[in-house]
C-alpha positions in Angstrom: -34.9 4.0 -23.7 -37.3 5.7 -21.3 -40.4 4.0 -19.9 -42.6 6.4 -21.9 -40.9 5.5 -25.2 -41.2 1.8 -24.3 -44.9 2.1 -23.5 -45.5 4.1 -26.7 -43.7 1.5 -28.9 -45.5 -1.4 -27.1 -48.9 0.3 -27.7 -48.1 0.7 -31.4 -47.1 -2.9 -31.7 -50.1 -4.1 -29.8 -52.4 -2.0 -31.8 -50.9 -3.3 -35.1 -51.1 -6.9 -34.0 -54.3 -6.8 -32.1 -52.9 -8.8 -29.1 -55.7 -7.9 -26.7 -58.6 -8.9 -29.0 -56.7 -12.1 -29.9 -56.1 -12.9 -26.3 -59.8 -12.2 -25.3 -60.9 -14.4 -28.2 -58.5 -17.2 -27.2 -59.5 -17.1 -23.5 -63.3 -17.2 -24.3 -62.7 -20.0 -26.7 -60.9 -21.9 -24.0 -63.7 -21.2 -21.6 -66.2 -22.5 -24.1 -64.3 -25.7 -24.8 -63.8 -26.3 -21.1 -67.6 -25.8 -20.4 -68.5 -28.3 -23.1 -66.1 -30.9 -21.8 -67.7 -30.3 -18.3 -71.2 -30.7 -19.9 -70.2 -34.0 -21.5 -68.7 -35.3 -18.2 -71.8 -34.1 -16.2 -74.2 -35.7 -18.7 -72.3 -39.0 -18.5 -72.2 -38.9 -14.7 -75.8 -37.9 -14.3 -77.3 -40.4 -16.7 -75.1 -43.4 -16.2 -77.4 -44.7 -13.5 -80.3 -44.8 -15.9 -82.2 -42.4 -18.0 -85.7 -41.4 -17.2 -87.7 -38.4 -18.6 -87.1 -36.5 -15.3 -83.4 -37.1 -15.1 -82.9 -36.3 -18.8 -84.8 -33.1 -18.5 -83.0 -32.0 -15.4 -79.7 -32.8 -16.8 -80.4 -30.9 -20.0 -81.6 -27.9 -18.1 -78.5 -27.8 -15.9 -76.2 -28.1 -19.0 -78.1 -25.4 -20.8 -77.9 -23.1 -17.7 -74.1 -23.5 -17.7 -73.3 -23.6 -21.4 -75.9 -21.2 -22.8 -74.4 -18.0 -21.4 -70.9 -19.1 -22.2 -71.9 -19.8 -25.8 -73.5 -16.4 -26.1 -70.4 -14.8 -24.6 -68.3 -16.6 -27.3 -70.7 -15.3 -30.0 -70.4 -11.7 -28.8 -66.6 -11.8 -28.5 -66.3 -13.4 -31.9 -68.6 -10.8 -33.5 -66.6 -8.0 -31.8 -63.4 -9.6 -33.1 -64.6 -9.8 -36.6 -66.0 -6.2 -36.5 -62.7 -4.9 -35.2 -60.8 -6.6 -37.9 -63.1 -5.2 -40.6 -62.8 -1.7 -39.2 -59.0 -2.0 -39.2 -58.9 -3.1 -42.8 -60.8 0.0 -44.1 
């Protein structure tokens, strides 16, 4: 089997199974989960000394600054995944 034939057969299999879009979805899901675990650890560490309005607001702002963009990335990737699946079905 030549390299060209192997690549062609791999591309056909990959297209049929959607390995790339599944991998991208899985990786972004892992990043999202990891960021939320970090946010929980950060909130615990930041607020264990005592909660004041200032520390709570600063902690919330930092967590939002980190998890907000990651959550939006997950939304975009998931929407793209769903759209690619619906186009494939038609």
